[in-house]
C-alpha positions, 0 to 999 in steps of 0.5 A: 500500500502506498502511504498517502500521508507522505504526499505532504512535504515540509515545504508545504508548511509555509502556507496552508493553501499548499496542503493536501486534503483527504476525504473518505466515507468513514474517515471522519469517524476514524479521526473523531475517535482519535480526537476523543481519545486524545482529549482525555489526556490533553486540552483542546488547546494543547492538541491544536498547538501540537498539530500546528507545530507538526505543520511547522507553526510555533505560534502559540496563542491559547486556543482552548475555547477560541476560534481564530476569528475570536482571537483576532477580535482581541487585536481590535480591542487592544487597538481601541484600548491603546487609543490608536485610530483606525487610520494610524493603525493602517499607516503604521502597520502598512495594512490597507483599510479593506484588509483591516476591516476584514481583520476586524471581522476575522475574515483576513489572516495576516502573514507573520510579517504583518502580524509582527507589526500589528503586535508591536503597535498594540503591545500584544505578546505572541510566542512565535518562532517562524519566518516573516513570510509564513502564514501561521494564522491561516495554518492554525485556522485550517487545523481548527476547522479540520477537526470537524470537517469532512476534508482533513489535511494529511498533515493533521491526520499524520499528527493525530496518528503520531499523538495517538501512538505516543500517548494511547497505543502503539500496536493497533495499526491505526495508520493502516486503518485510516489509510484504508478509509481515504478515497479522495484527495484535493489541494486546499484551493478553491479551483482544486478538484477532488481526485481518486487516492491511488493507494495500490500499484496496479496495471493502469498506474504502471502504464501511466508511469511507463508512458511518462518515463518514455515520453512525458515531461514534468515542469515545475510547478506540477506541470505534466505534458505529452506530445504524440503523433498518434492521437489514439495513444493520447486518448488511451493515456487520458483513459488511464488517468481517468481510471486511476485518478479520476482526472479528465484530460483534454487532447489538443493539436500541438501549437509547435507547427507539428502534425501532432497532439498534446496533453498538458495539465497541472496537478500537484497531487499527481506530481507528488505521486511521481516524486514521492513514490517513483522518484521522478522529479521536475527536471530533464530526465532524458538521460537518467530516467529508469524503471522505478524501484517500486515497479521493479519489486512488483509482479511480472504483470505489473512490470509488463504494464510499465513496459507496455506504456514505455513501448507504446509511447517511445517504441516503434513497430517497423515496416518489417514487423519488428519492434524497436526501442531507442532511449538516451538512458541505458538503465531504462533500455535495460529494464525494458529488455529485462521484462521482454526477455522474461517473456522469452522474446529474442532481442538484438541489443546495441552494445554502444549508444548510437547518437547518445541513444541506447536501443534494441530490436526484436528479431526479424525471424520472430515466430508467430508465438513470439509475435503474439507475445509482443503484440500484447504490449500494444493496445488494439486501438493503436497503429503499432498494434495493427501493424503486428496484427497485419503480419500475423494475418489478422488484418486485411486492409484495403489500399486506403487503409494500407497507405494509412498503416504504412506511411511514406518512409524517406520517399514519396512512395508508399507500399500501395503506390508501388503497385503502379510499377508492377503492371508488368513483371519486374525483378528487384533490380528493375524496380530499384531503377524505376522507383529509386528506392534502396534494395532494403527499403524496396524488399520491405515494401514488397513484403507488405504487398505480398502479406496483403495478397496484392502481389505475388512473386515467383522464381524465373531463371534464378531471379525472383519476379514480382507482379500485381495480383489481378485476381486479389480483392481488397478486404475490409479492415478488420474491426480491431478497435475494441478495448482489450 
C-alpha cells in the first residue's frame, strides 16, 4: 500500500493553501475517535498547538475555547484600548483599510510579517518562532476547522496518528486503518478538484508511469505534458488517468507547427505521486530516467504494464514487423529488455549508444508465438498494434487503409503506390531503377504487398519476379478497435 500521508512535504508548511486534503466515507469517524481519545489526556488547546507545530507553526496563542476569528477580535480591542485610530493603525502597520476591516471581522489572516507589526503597535505578546513570510494564522485556522470537517489535511491526520501512538497505543495499526478509509484527495484551493487516492500499484498506474518515463515531461510547478503523433495513444493515456485518478484530460493539436497532439495539465497531487513514490522529479530526465524501484519489486504483470506504456509511447513497430526501442538512458533500455526477455522474446541489443541513444530490436525471424507475445504490449486501438496484427494475418486492409498503416518512409512512395510499377513483371533490380528506392527499403515494401495478397512473386531463371495480383480483392479492415 502506498502511504498517502507522505504526499505532504515540509515545504508545504509555509502556507496552508499548499496542503493536501483527504476525504473518505468513514474517515471522519476514524479521526473523531482519535480526537476523543486524545482529549482525555490533553486540552483542546494543547492538541491544536501540537498539530500546528507538526505543520511547522510555533505560534502559540491559547486556543482552548477560541476560534481564530475570536482571537483576532482581541487585536481590535487592544487597538481601541491603546487609543490608536483606525487610520494610524493602517499607516503604521502598512495594512490597507479593506484588509483591516476584514481583520476586524476575522475574515483576513495576516502573514507573520504583518502580524509582527500589528503586535508591536498594540503591545500584544505572541510566542512565535517562524519566518516573516509564513502564514501561521491561516495554518492554525485550517487545523481548527479540520477537526470537524469532512476534508482533513494529511498533515493533521499524520499528527493525530503520531499523538495517538505516543500517548494511547502503539500496536493497533491505526495508520493502516485510516489509510484504508481515504478515497479522495484535493489541494486546499478553491479551483482544486477532488481526485481518486491511488493507494495500490496496479496495471493502469504502471502504464501511466511507463508512458511518462518514455515520453512525458514534468515542469515545475506540477506541470505534466505529452506530445504524440498518434492521437489514439493520447486518448488511451487520458483513459488511464481517468481510471486511476479520476482526472479528465483534454487532447489538443500541438501549437509547435507539428502534425501532432498534446496533453498538458497541472496537478500537484499527481506530481507528488511521481516524486514521492517513483522518484521522478521536475527536471530533464532524458538521460537518467529508469524503471522505478517500486515497479521493479512488483509482479511480472505489473512490470509488463510499465513496459507496455514505455513501448507504446517511445517504441516503434517497423515496416518489417519488428519492434524497436531507442532511449538516451541505458538503465531504462535495460529494464525494458529485462521484462521482454522474461517473456522469452529474442532481442538484438546495441552494445554502444548510437547518437547518445541506447536501443534494441526484436528479431526479424520472430515466430508467430513470439509475435503474439509482443503484440500484447500494444493496445488494439493503436497503429503499432495493427501493424503486428497485419503480419500475423489478422488484418486485411484495403489500399486506403494500407497507405494509412504504412506511411511514406524517406520517399514519396508508399507500399500501395508501388503497385503502379508492377503492371508488368519486374525483378528487384528493375524496380530499384524505376522507383529509386534502396534494395532494403524496396524488399520491405514488397513484403507488405505480398502479406496483403496484392502481389505475388515467383522464381524465373534464378531471379525472383514480382507482379500485381489481378485476381486479389481488397478486404475490409478488420474491426480491431475494441478495448482489450
